[in-house]
Z-matrix of the N, CA and C atoms (Angstrom, degrees):
N
C 1 1.457
C 2 1.537 1 108.26
N 3 1.305 2 116.51 1 131.86
C 4 1.456 3 120.41 2 179.14
C 5 1.549 4 110.11 3 -75.02
N 6 1.313 5 116.33 4 160.14
C 7 1.495 6 117.74 5 176.80
C 8 1.529 7 111.72 6 -58.18
N 9 1.328 8 117.06 7 -38.09
C 10 1.470 9 119.51 8 178.97
C 11 1.517 10 111.64 9 -63.70
N 12 1.346 11 116.66 10 -39.08
C 13 1.475 12 120.53 11 176.85
C 14 1.506 13 111.00 12 -66.62
N 15 1.329 14 115.78 13 -39.20
C 16 1.469 15 119.37 14 178.61
C 17 1.531 16 110.86 15 -64.82
N 18 1.325 17 117.33 16 -41.33
C 19 1.460 18 120.16 17 176.45
C 20 1.538 19 110.85 18 -59.97
N 21 1.319 20 116.38 19 -43.81
C 22 1.482 21 120.53 20 178.33
C 23 1.533 22 109.86 21 -61.28
N 24 1.302 23 116.33 22 -43.20
C 25 1.470 24 121.15 23 179.20
C 26 1.524 25 110.91 24 -60.19
N 27 1.317 26 116.65 25 -37.68
C 28 1.466 27 122.90 26 179.53
C 29 1.530 28 111.84 27 -80.09
N 30 1.331 29 117.44 28 -6.18
C 31 1.464 30 120.87 29 -179.41
C 32 1.510 31 113.23 30 74.27
N 33 1.332 32 117.08 31 26.78
C 34 1.464 33 122.37 32 -177.14
C 35 1.521 34 109.88 33 -100.78
N 36 1.312 35 116.98 34 127.05
C 37 1.450 36 124.05 35 172.81
C 38 1.529 37 107.05 36 -107.35
N 39 1.322 38 115.91 37 125.34
C 40 1.466 39 119.45 38 -177.22
C 41 1.528 40 110.47 39 -77.16
N 42 1.308 41 116.73 40 134.05
C 43 1.462 42 120.40 41 175.21
C 44 1.526 43 109.20 42 -78.70
N 45 1.327 44 117.82 43 153.53
C 46 1.465 45 118.21 44 170.88
C 47 1.526 46 109.62 45 -68.93
N 48 1.322 47 117.73 46 152.77
C 49 1.457 48 119.05 47 179.46
C 50 1.541 49 110.59 48 -59.53
N 51 1.300 50 115.48 49 136.90
C 52 1.462 51 120.35 50 177.09
C 53 1.527 52 109.41 51 -73.58
N 54 1.307 53 115.63 52 153.71
C 55 1.471 54 119.90 53 175.67
C 56 1.528 55 108.45 54 -66.08
N 57 1.320 56 117.58 55 141.44
C 58 1.470 57 119.58 56 178.27
C 59 1.528 58 111.38 57 -57.64
N 60 1.326 59 115.25 58 145.44
C 61 1.456 60 120.61 59 179.08
C 62 1.519 61 112.55 60 -93.90
N 63 1.313 62 116.45 61 17.61
C 64 1.477 63 120.38 62 -179.32
C 65 1.515 64 109.08 63 -170.67
N 66 1.300 65 115.48 64 -161.98
C 67 1.460 66 122.36 65 -175.87
C 68 1.546 67 109.93 66 -87.56
N 69 1.306 68 116.00 67 71.77
C 70 1.464 69 122.73 68 178.86
C 71 1.522 70 108.51 69 -156.99
N 72 1.303 71 117.16 70 172.31
C 73 1.459 72 123.40 71 177.61
C 74 1.521 73 109.26 72 -114.04
N 75 1.338 74 118.37 73 154.84
C 76 1.470 75 121.28 74 -175.92
C 77 1.523 76 113.15 75 -68.47
N 78 1.340 77 117.65 76 -23.71
C 79 1.442 78 120.30 77 177.17
C 80 1.504 79 109.68 78 -156.45
N 81 1.365 80 113.12 79 159.42
C 82 1.458 81 120.82 80 175.32
C 83 1.527 82 106.16 81 -135.57
N 84 1.339 83 115.35 82 134.19
C 85 1.455 84 121.01 83 175.37
C 86 1.503 85 107.94 84 -108.89
N 87 1.327 86 116.42 85 131.13
C 88 1.450 87 121.33 86 171.60
C 89 1.537 88 106.21 87 -139.93
N 90 1.319 89 116.02 88 126.77
C 91 1.458 90 119.47 89 -173.45
C 92 1.531 91 110.42 90 57.87
N 93 1.310 92 116.49 91 -127.08
C 94 1.454 93 119.40 92 177.15
C 95 1.543 94 111.82 93 -109.32
N 96 1.338 95 115.23 94 28.33
C 97 1.468 96 120.78 95 175.97
C 98 1.506 97 111.07 96 -114.27
N 99 1.317 98 114.00 97 136.82
C 100 1.454 99 123.21 98 177.02
C 101 1.522 100 107.47 99 -111.50
N 102 1.322 101 117.09 100 117.90
C 103 1.465 102 123.31 101 178.31
C 104 1.526 103 107.88 102 -99.74
N 105 1.315 104 117.38 103 119.00
C 106 1.463 105 121.59 104 -179.75
C 107 1.518 106 110.04 105 -98.30
N 108 1.327 107 116.66 106 128.22
C 109 1.471 108 120.89 107 176.51
C 110 1.521 109 108.92 108 -63.57
N 111 1.306 110 116.69 109 156.13
C 112 1.460 111 121.44 110 178.69
C 113 1.508 112 111.42 111 -61.24
N 114 1.321 113 114.81 112 137.26
C 115 1.469 114 122.36 113 173.95
C 116 1.519 115 106.45 114 -120.99
N 117 1.319 116 116.04 115 145.86
C 118 1.441 117 120.01 116 -178.63
C 119 1.511 118 113.81 117 -127.36
N 120 1.312 119 113.66 118 170.62
C 121 1.463 120 121.18 119 176.43
C 122 1.514 121 107.14 120 -134.66
N 123 1.334 122 117.05 121 126.53
C 124 1.452 123 119.00 122 -179.51
C 125 1.524 124 112.11 123 -70.03
N 126 1.317 125 115.88 124 152.47
C 127 1.440 126 119.59 125 172.63
C 128 1.514 127 109.52 126 -65.90
N 129 1.290 128 117.69 127 166.64
C 130 1.468 129 121.69 128 -177.87
C 131 1.516 130 112.39 129 -65.12
N 132 1.307 131 117.68 130 -19.35
C 133 1.465 132 120.37 131 -178.97
C 134 1.528 133 109.63 132 -134.67
N 135 1.331 134 114.65 133 56.52
C 136 1.475 135 119.62 134 -175.26
C 137 1.521 136 112.86 135 -65.18
N 138 1.336 137 117.19 136 -18.78
C 139 1.465 138 119.68 137 -178.56
C 140 1.526 139 111.12 138 -86.01
N 141 1.312 140 117.91 139 -2.31
C 142 1.477 141 121.65 140 178.88
C 143 1.522 142 108.34 141 -87.61
N 144 1.318 143 116.34 142 138.20
C 145 1.454 144 121.05 143 175.64
C 146 1.508 145 109.10 144 -114.89
N 147 1.301 146 121.66 145 133.26
C 148 1.455 147 122.83 146 -2.82
C 149 1.530 148 111.30 147 -70.57
N 150 1.329 149 115.25 148 158.35
C 151 1.468 150 121.11 149 -178.46
C 152 1.536 151 108.74 150 -62.72
N 153 1.338 152 116.82 151 134.05
C 154 1.465 153 119.32 152 178.38
C 155 1.526 154 112.19 153 -59.62
N 156 1.303 155 115.80 154 145.72
C 157 1.452 156 122.75 155 -178.79
C 158 1.528 157 111.45 156 -112.90
N 159 1.324 158 116.16 157 144.81
C 160 1.445 159 120.97 158 172.82
C 161 1.528 160 108.64 159 -65.46
N 162 1.305 161 116.30 160 133.06
C 163 1.460 162 120.13 161 -177.18
C 164 1.515 163 111.93 162 94.44
N 165 1.317 164 117.35 163 -8.05
C 166 1.454 165 121.20 164 176.73
C 167 1.529 166 108.09 165 -123.54
N 168 1.331 167 118.42 166 -77.51
C 169 1.480 168 121.50 167 178.94
C 170 1.530 169 113.31 168 -93.07
N 171 1.333 170 116.01 169 -21.07
C 172 1.474 171 120.76 170 -178.47
C 173 1.537 172 107.32 171 -111.48
N 174 1.328 173 115.47 172 124.23
C 175 1.478 174 120.25 173 -178.35
C 176 1.519 175 111.03 174 -74.78
N 177 1.321 176 115.53 175 162.35
C 178 1.459 177 120.76 176 174.69
C 179 1.531 178 109.42 177 -60.14
N 180 1.328 179 117.78 178 -41.54
C 181 1.483 180 121.40 179 -179.49
C 182 1.527 181 110.44 180 -62.04
N 183 1.319 182 118.41 181 -42.33
C 184 1.470 183 122.06 182 178.72
C 185 1.523 184 110.52 183 -65.02
N 186 1.335 185 115.79 184 -44.89
C 187 1.461 186 120.41 185 -178.65
C 188 1.526 187 110.58 186 -68.05
N 189 1.342 188 118.29 187 -34.81
C 190 1.465 189 122.27 188 174.37
C 191 1.541 190 109.33 189 -56.36
N 192 1.329 191 115.87 190 -46.88
C 193 1.477 192 120.38 191 179.28
C 194 1.539 193 110.89 192 -64.57
N 195 1.327 194 116.64 193 -36.87
C 196 1.476 195 120.24 194 174.99
C 197 1.517 196 110.06 195 -60.72
N 198 1.331 197 116.79 196 -44.58
C 199 1.471 198 119.99 197 179.68
C 200 1.519 199 111.39 198 -64.88
N 201 1.314 200 116.83 199 -35.49
C 202 1.470 201 120.51 200 176.47
C 203 1.543 202 109.69 201 -63.94
N 204 1.330 203 115.53 202 -43.81
C 205 1.470 204 119.92 203 178.04
C 206 1.519 205 111.31 204 -60.81
N 207 1.333 206 116.01 205 -40.94
C 208 1.476 207 120.30 206 176.65
C 209 1.523 208 109.15 207 -62.26
N 210 1.334 209 117.77 208 -42.04
C 211 1.456 210 121.78 209 177.90
C 212 1.516 211 112.34 210 -58.09
N 213 1.345 212 116.38 211 -40.51
C 214 1.470 213 120.19 212 176.89
C 215 1.537 214 109.78 213 -61.01
N 216 1.318 215 115.57 214 -42.90
C 217 1.472 216 119.58 215 178.18
C 218 1.513 217 112.11 216 -63.56
N 219 1.333 218 116.73 217 -38.51
C 220 1.488 219 120.18 218 178.20
C 221 1.513 220 110.70 219 -66.66
N 222 1.321 221 118.04 220 -39.15
C 223 1.473 222 120.48 221 176.67
C 224 1.526 223 108.92 222 -64.44
N 225 1.333 224 117.56 223 -36.81
C 226 1.458 225 120.15 224 175.93
C 227 1.523 226 111.84 225 -61.09
N 228 1.323 227 117.60 226 -37.44
C 229 1.468 228 121.31 227 176.83
C 230 1.518 229 109.15 228 -69.00
N 231 1.355 230 118.60 229 -41.55
C 232 1.471 231 120.97 230 176.09
C 233 1.510 232 110.56 231 -55.88
N 234 1.320 233 115.90 232 -44.87
C 235 1.479 234 121.08 233 -178.92
C 236 1.523 235 110.22 234 -63.04
N 237 1.331 236 117.03 235 -44.28
C 238 1.469 237 120.08 236 178.87
C 239 1.523 238 111.79 237 -63.66
N 240 1.316 239 116.66 238 -38.69
C 241 1.460 240 121.07 239 -176.94
C 242 1.536 241 112.02 240 -75.05
N 243 1.330 242 116.71 241 -38.86
C 244 1.480 243 121.23 242 -171.50
C 245 1.516 244 113.42 243 -103.39
N 246 1.330 245 116.89 244 -18.85
C 247 1.468 246 120.19 245 -178.39
C 248 1.518 247 114.73 246 82.05
N 249 1.307 248 117.65 247 -36.15
C 250 1.466 249 123.99 248 -176.68
C 251 1.518 250 107.73 249 -141.63
N 252 1.319 251 116.95 250 120.33
C 253 1.463 252 120.54 251 -177.71
C 254 1.520 253 112.84 252 -69.08
N 255 1.322 254 117.03 253 -14.07
C 256 1.476 255 119.22 254 175.44
C 257 1.525 256 111.12 255 -68.32
N 258 1.315 257 117.36 256 -13.75
C 259 1.477 258 121.03 257 177.04
C 260 1.522 259 111.35 258 -75.01
N 261 1.329 260 118.34 259 -14.50
C 262 1.474 261 120.51 260 179.42
C 263 1.523 262 107.82 261 -67.96
N 264 1.312 263 115.91 262 115.16
C 265 1.462 264 121.40 263 176.94
C 266 1.522 265 110.19 264 -84.74
N 267 1.368 266 115.96 265 -38.68
C 268 1.449 267 119.64 266 -177.35
C 269 1.519 268 109.54 267 -165.80
N 270 1.328 269 117.00 268 135.09
C 271 1.445 270 119.88 269 164.12
C 272 1.538 271 104.46 270 -79.57
N 273 1.322 272 115.47 271 117.22
C 274 1.462 273 120.51 272 -170.59
C 275 1.518 274 110.75 273 -87.91
N 276 1.344 275 116.71 274 -50.55
C 277 1.483 276 120.27 275 -171.33
C 278 1.514 277 109.17 276 -147.23
N 279 1.305 278 115.79 277 140.30
C 280 1.459 279 124.29 278 174.74
C 281 1.503 280 108.46 279 -126.01
N 282 1.330 281 116.58 280 136.00
C 283 1.460 282 122.35 281 171.96
C 284 1.516 283 106.30 282 -118.46
N 285 1.329 284 116.83 283 115.85
C 286 1.460 285 121.89 284 178.20
C 287 1.510 286 109.87 285 -110.74
N 288 1.328 287 115.27 286 127.98
C 289 1.469 288 122.70 287 -179.69
C 290 1.527 289 107.62 288 -115.18
N 291 1.302 290 117.21 289 127.46
C 292 1.453 291 123.26 290 -176.28
C 293 1.516 292 110.36 291 -115.07
N 294 1.343 293 116.14 292 127.33
C 295 1.449 294 121.96 293 179.06
C 296 1.539 295 106.97 294 -78.83
N 297 1.314 296 115.22 295 90.51
C 298 1.460 297 121.13 296 -165.28
C 299 1.524 298 113.74 297 -116.16
N 300 1.321 299 114.50 298 152.60
C 301 1.455 300 122.54 299 168.64
C 302 1.523 301 106.73 300 -57.68
N 303 1.340 302 118.51 301 144.42
C 304 1.458 303 120.05 302 -177.73
C 305 1.527 304 114.50 303 -56.63
N 306 1.334 305 118.21 304 -28.43
C 307 1.462 306 121.13 305 -179.44
C 308 1.511 307 113.27 306 -89.82
N 309 1.334 308 118.57 307 -1.08
C 310 1.461 309 122.04 308 -177.68
C 311 1.510 310 109.44 309 -76.33
N 312 1.324 311 117.38 310 136.53
C 313 1.468 312 120.27 311 -179.56
C 314 1.510 313 114.21 312 -133.26
N 315 1.323 314 117.84 313 16.72
C 316 1.465 315 119.73 314 -176.29
C 317 1.542 316 111.89 315 -107.55
N 318 1.321 317 116.52 316 35.71
C 319 1.467 318 120.90 317 -179.82
C 320 1.539 319 111.92 318 -55.02
N 321 1.349 320 120.14 319 -38.79
C 322 1.450 321 119.22 320 179.64
C 323 1.526 322 112.88 321 -58.88
N 324 1.332 323 118.28 322 -38.66
C 325 1.457 324 121.05 323 179.12
C 326 1.512 325 111.63 324 -63.65
N 327 1.335 326 117.74 325 -33.97
C 328 1.453 327 122.50 326 178.32
C 329 1.539 328 109.67 327 -69.43
N 330 1.335 329 117.15 328 -51.27
C 331 1.458 330 121.10 329 -174.86
C 332 1.520 331 111.21 330 -69.41
N 333 1.332 332 117.63 331 -17.73
C 334 1.463 333 120.02 332 173.00
C 335 1.526 334 111.85 333 -56.31
N 336 1.326 335 117.99 334 -25.11
C 337 1.475 336 119.72 335 176.94
C 338 1.494 337 112.33 336 -56.50
N 339 1.308 338 117.15 337 -40.16
C 340 1.469 339 122.13 338 176.72
C 341 1.530 340 110.57 339 -79.35
N 342 1.315 341 116.97 340 -46.26
C 343 1.472 342 120.25 341 -177.93
C 344 1.523 343 111.20 342 -60.19
N 345 1.328 344 117.23 343 -44.89
C 346 1.456 345 120.49 344 179.01
C 347 1.529 346 111.46 345 -60.05
N 348 1.336 347 116.29 346 -40.80
C 349 1.475 348 120.90 347 178.19
C 350 1.525 349 110.11 348 -61.98
N 351 1.320 350 118.22 349 -47.11
C 352 1.461 351 120.75 350 -179.10
C 353 1.530 352 111.17 351 -57.47
N 354 1.344 353 116.67 352 -40.66
C 355 1.450 354 119.71 353 178.71
C 356 1.522 355 111.38 354 -70.04
N 357 1.332 356 117.15 355 -37.88
C 358 1.475 357 120.38 356 176.84
C 359 1.541 358 110.95 357 -60.68
N 360 1.306 359 116.53 358 -42.11
C 361 1.472 360 121.70 359 -174.51
C 362 1.537 361 111.37 360 -82.22
N 363 1.307 362 118.36 361 -43.26
C 364 1.471 363 121.52 362 -172.17
C 365 1.530 364 113.22 363 -106.51
N 366 1.314 365 119.24 364 -1.64
C 367 1.463 366 121.13 365 -177.13
C 368 1.507 367 110.25 366 62.96
N 369 1.321 368 116.09 367 -142.84
C 370 1.488 369 120.69 368 -178.25
C 371 1.512 370 111.68 369 -58.85
N 372 1.334 371 118.37 370 -28.17
C 373 1.477 372 120.81 371 178.54
C 374 1.518 373 110.96 372 -66.94
N 375 1.330 374 117.99 373 -15.90
C 376 1.456 375 122.86 374 179.30
C 377 1.518 376 114.82 375 -87.51
N 378 1.352 377 115.87 376 -11.18
C 379 1.485 378 119.61 377 178.12
C 380 1.506 379 109.18 378 -70.92
N 381 1.308 380 117.63 379 138.80
C 382 1.476 381 120.01 380 -170.16
C 383 1.512 382 110.80 381 -148.76
N 384 1.314 383 115.36 382 162.01
C 385 1.471 384 122.35 383 165.97
C 386 1.533 385 106.19 384 -74.05
N 387 1.336 386 116.93 385 153.13
C 388 1.447 387 118.18 386 -173.93
C 389 1.510 388 111.87 387 -156.19
N 390 1.338 389 114.53 388 149.01
C 391 1.440 390 122.57 389 165.69
C 392 1.522 391 107.53 390 -121.93
N 393 1.318 392 117.07 391 139.61
C 394 1.470 393 122.50 392 176.60
C 395 1.521 394 106.58 393 -130.86
N 396 1.317 395 116.46 394 112.70
C 397 1.464 396 120.95 395 -172.90
C 398 1.525 397 111.36 396 -127.15
N 399 1.318 398 115.09 397 156.83
C 400 1.447 399 121.36 398 174.44
C 401 1.515 400 111.11 399 -93.77
N 402 1.307 401 115.77 400 145.88
C 403 1.461 402 122.63 401 179.65
C 404 1.528 403 108.98 402 -126.75
N 405 1.330 404 116.38 403 150.68
C 406 1.443 405 121.51 404 175.89
C 407 1.518 406 112.94 405 -73.40
N 408 1.318 407 116.95 406 -25.84
C 409 1.459 408 122.36 407 174.83
C 410 1.514 409 108.77 408 -162.09
N 411 1.329 410 114.62 409 159.75
C 412 1.470 411 122.58 410 174.04
C 413 1.516 412 107.14 411 -136.06
N 414 1.344 413 117.49 412 158.85
C 415 1.464 414 120.05 413 -178.65
C 416 1.521 415 113.01 414 -59.55
N 417 1.320 416 115.12 415 148.71
C 418 1.483 417 122.77 416 172.21
C 419 1.525 418 114.99 417 51.85
N 420 1.299 419 117.54 418 28.35
C 421 1.459 420 119.58 419 178.30
C 422 1.515 421 113.77 420 73.35
N 423 1.333 422 118.16 421 17.45
C 424 1.460 423 120.02 422 179.46
C 425 1.527 424 109.70 423 -56.44
N 426 1.320 425 115.81 424 138.21
C 427 1.454 426 119.74 425 171.87
C 428 1.517 427 110.32 426 -83.01
N 429 1.325 428 115.46 427 -27.65
C 430 1.461 429 121.46 428 179.18
C 431 1.518 430 109.28 429 -149.85
N 432 1.316 431 116.08 430 144.79
C 433 1.473 432 122.38 431 171.64
C 434 1.531 433 106.68 432 -133.31
N 435 1.362 434 114.71 433 137.14
C 436 1.451 435 119.19 434 -175.69
C 437 1.511 436 109.40 435 -136.30
N 438 1.324 437 115.38 436 139.22
C 439 1.476 438 122.09 437 172.30
C 440 1.516 439 108.62 438 -124.15
N 441 1.320 440 116.85 439 161.34
C 442 1.469 441 119.68 440 -177.00
C 443 1.526 442 111.46 441 -148.78
N 444 1.331 443 113.70 442 156.65
C 445 1.471 444 122.39 443 172.20
C 446 1.508 445 107.28 444 -120.77
N 447 1.333 446 115.72 445 129.81
C 448 1.466 447 122.30 446 -174.74
C 449 1.520 448 109.58 447 -125.98
N 450 1.334 449 116.78 448 133.82
C 451 1.460 450 121.66 449 171.96
C 452 1.534 451 106.49 450 -92.42
N 453 1.349 452 115.66 451 139.83
C 454 1.467 453 118.54 452 -178.37
C 455 1.528 454 109.87 453 -136.59
N 456 1.330 455 114.19 454 163.24
C 457 1.468 456 122.31 455 178.12
C 458 1.511 457 109.20 456 -98.53
């Protein structure tokens, strides 16, 4: 089953890549590596100050879903960059940043939302090295921001 067929089976429609929010590009290709810029997902109440934190106002389950949504956006960028998701040879590395309460320590469970999606869509080619870290803040009230490096054919 191709990644596109798997996405259809999961009922996932890929969004087009969003315009960059600064002086950068959504992806860079060098050799056979695709570097994806960080994508984020706002917390459910990003307009509230102070911004809600994972582990305080945002549950692990909610943030997991946010990370999954970010993963869908990252796959959308892969599709835009490569044209065909079957060209993905391997998701090499994922960096997940969680806008967390200082005492929160379950960042890996949050970033699993993206990692689990990559494995669902790409199978073994979706397994990757990963870092999942907590941050004191993220842009625009994001609960999670994730970037990735992908090897392609």
